[in-house]
Structure formats: C-alpha cells, structure tokens
C-alpha positions as CSV (number, residue, x, y, z in Angstrom):
1,X,-2.4,-54.9,-16.6
2,X,-4.6,-54.9,-13.6
3,X,-5.2,-51.6,-11.9
4,X,-6.0,-51.6,-8.2
5,X,-8.3,-48.9,-7.0
6,X,-8.7,-48.2,-3.3
7,X,-12.0,-47.8,-1.6
8,X,-13.8,-44.5,-1.1
9,X,-12.2,-42.4,1.6
10,X,-15.6,-41.3,2.9
11,X,-16.9,-44.8,3.7
12,X,-16.3,-43.9,7.3
13,X,-19.3,-41.5,7.1
14,X,-21.3,-43.2,4.4
15,X,-24.2,-43.9,6.8
16,X,-24.3,-40.2,7.8
17,X,-24.3,-39.0,4.2
18,X,-27.7,-40.7,3.7
19,X,-29.1,-39.3,6.9
20,X,-31.3,-36.2,6.7
21,X,-29.4,-33.2,8.1
22,X,-31.1,-31.5,11.1
23,X,-31.0,-27.9,9.8
24,X,-31.2,-26.6,13.4
25,X,-27.7,-27.9,14.1
26,X,-26.2,-25.8,11.4
27,X,-23.7,-24.3,10.9
28,X,-21.3,-27.1,11.5
29,X,-17.5,-26.8,11.4
30,X,-14.7,-29.2,10.5
31,X,-11.1,-28.4,11.0
32,X,-7.9,-30.5,10.4
33,X,-4.3,-29.8,10.6
34,X,-1.9,-32.2,8.9
35,X,1.8,-32.1,9.7
36,X,4.1,-34.8,8.4
37,X,7.7,-33.8,9.1
38,X,9.1,-36.9,7.4
39,X,7.6,-36.0,4.1
40,X,7.8,-32.2,4.6
41,X,4.0,-31.7,4.3
42,X,1.8,-29.3,6.2
43,X,-1.8,-28.0,5.7
44,X,-4.5,-26.7,7.9
45,X,-8.1,-26.2,6.8
46,X,-11.4,-25.2,8.4
47,X,-14.7,-25.7,6.6
48,X,-18.2,-24.5,7.5
49,X,-21.4,-26.3,6.4
50,X,-24.5,-24.1,6.4
51,X,-27.6,-23.5,4.4
52,X,-27.1,-21.4,1.3
53,X,-28.7,-18.0,2.1
54,X,-27.3,-15.7,-0.6
55,X,-30.4,-14.6,-2.7
56,X,-28.3,-14.0,-5.8
57,X,-26.9,-17.5,-5.7
58,X,-30.3,-19.0,-5.0
59,X,-31.8,-17.1,-7.9
60,X,-29.0,-18.3,-10.2
61,X,-29.6,-21.9,-9.2
62,X,-33.4,-21.5,-9.7
63,X,-33.0,-20.0,-13.2
64,X,-30.4,-22.7,-14.1
65,X,-32.7,-25.4,-12.9
66,X,-35.7,-24.1,-14.8
67,X,-33.9,-23.2,-18.1
68,X,-31.4,-26.1,-18.4
69,X,-32.5,-28.9,-16.2
70,X,-36.2,-29.4,-15.8
71,X,-35.7,-32.4,-13.6
72,X,-35.2,-31.3,-10.0
73,X,-31.6,-31.8,-8.9
74,X,-29.8,-31.1,-5.7
75,X,-27.4,-28.2,-5.9
76,X,-24.9,-27.2,-3.4
77,X,-22.4,-24.3,-3.3
78,X,-18.8,-23.7,-2.5
79,X,-17.2,-20.5,-1.3
80,X,-13.5,-19.6,-0.6
81,X,-13.7,-17.2,2.4
82,X,-10.2,-17.3,3.9
83,X,-8.1,-14.4,5.0
84,X,-5.4,-14.0,2.3
85,X,-2.7,-13.6,4.9
86,X,-3.5,-16.9,6.6
87,X,-4.0,-19.0,3.4
88,X,-3.4,-17.4,0.0
89,X,-5.9,-18.0,-2.8
90,X,-3.3,-20.0,-4.6
91,X,-3.9,-22.9,-2.2
92,X,-7.5,-23.1,-3.5
93,X,-6.2,-25.4,-6.2
94,X,-5.6,-28.1,-3.6
95,X,-8.8,-27.5,-1.7
96,X,-11.6,-26.9,-4.2
97,X,-11.3,-30.1,-6.2
98,X,-11.6,-32.2,-3.0
99,X,-14.7,-30.3,-1.9
100,X,-16.2,-30.6,-5.4
101,X,-15.6,-34.4,-5.3
102,X,-17.2,-34.6,-1.9
103,X,-20.2,-32.5,-3.0
104,X,-20.8,-35.0,-5.9
105,X,-20.8,-37.9,-3.5
106,X,-23.0,-36.0,-1.0
107,X,-25.5,-35.0,-3.7
108,X,-26.1,-38.7,-4.5
109,X,-26.9,-39.6,-0.9
110,X,-28.4,-36.4,0.4
111,X,-32.0,-36.7,1.8
112,X,-32.5,-32.9,2.2
113,X,-34.0,-32.6,-1.3
114,X,-35.2,-29.0,-0.9
115,X,-32.1,-27.6,0.9
116,X,-29.1,-26.1,-0.7
117,X,-26.0,-26.4,1.4
118,X,-22.9,-24.2,1.2
119,X,-19.4,-25.6,1.9
120,X,-17.2,-22.6,2.8
121,X,-13.5,-22.7,3.5
122,X,-13.2,-20.2,6.3
123,X,-9.7,-20.6,7.7
124,X,-6.4,-22.3,7.1
125,X,-2.7,-22.0,7.2
126,X,0.4,-23.1,5.3
127,X,4.2,-23.1,5.8
128,X,6.6,-22.0,3.1
129,X,9.0,-24.7,4.2
130,X,6.6,-27.5,3.7
131,X,4.7,-29.0,0.7
132,X,0.9,-28.6,0.8
133,X,-1.1,-31.3,2.6
134,X,-4.4,-29.4,2.2
135,X,-6.0,-32.1,0.0
136,X,-5.9,-34.6,2.9
137,X,-6.8,-32.0,5.5
138,X,-10.0,-31.2,3.5
139,X,-11.1,-34.8,3.6
140,X,-10.6,-35.1,7.3
141,X,-12.4,-31.8,7.9
142,X,-15.4,-32.9,5.9
143,X,-15.5,-36.2,7.9
144,X,-15.4,-34.2,11.1
145,X,-18.4,-32.1,9.9
146,X,-20.5,-35.2,9.1
147,X,-19.5,-37.0,12.3
148,X,-21.4,-34.2,14.1
149,X,-24.7,-35.0,12.3
C-alpha cells in the first residue's frame, strides 16, 4: 500500500527559517484565532519569540551541553505562560507538540548559532462548546512570527 504524505506546512516560511534573525527586532508576536463553525472547532493562541534570558535555564543548557553533548548544538526553550482563566493548562497538550515540532525544524535551519530563543505561549482562549483547533492556530501563529523577520 502506498502512503501519501503531504508537504511541510512551514514551506511558506522556509526561506525565513534560514535567515539570521535580527535580535534588535525581538520580541516578535504571532497570534491566530481559528473558528470553523461547520466542524465545531475553535482555538486562539498568541506566541512570543524572544531571546532566552533566564539564567537558571541558560546554566542548565550550558551544563547539559558540556556534560552530555560536547558538540555544540542549538537549543531553544518553550514556556507556557497563559492565564489559566483564559486558556487552562489542559490545552497545552494541543499546543506544546506543535511548537516542539517547529523548534526541531527551526534548529536545523537557524543561523543564529550562539543565540537561544524562547517560544512562549502567552495568551489564548477556548470555547466549551467547540472542539480544540489550537494545533492549527499554533502553526499559523508561528508563520506570522517568522513573516515579520
């Protein structure tokens, strides 16, 4: 049986993934709201891209790199920083895997070898009457961020 696999969703910004990011433009924000009434889906996400500045996190990355991976590798971080009333932590299960997949792609193409970027989910919303559409909203929010580069 032949399995058909669609192309990468991020090919719209593939040229920007390999462009060095101008740090002076950070932080950048991407936001997307998906509402599909025919399929009862809704999700809203806002993501912030910035330089990682938490010293404890940076020290953890440094010690991990020295102890376990002597070859210099790009590391980037993820943070859930959303008001629980707007978007409960339970929705992280739809958001985090999409951001992690993106970070894996971004790491391959990233030209900022010495910079560690943080992808933070800073806002969002949901509706009890709709099924989550946050996975798709994350993809579009990330595309919006990189379209600003």
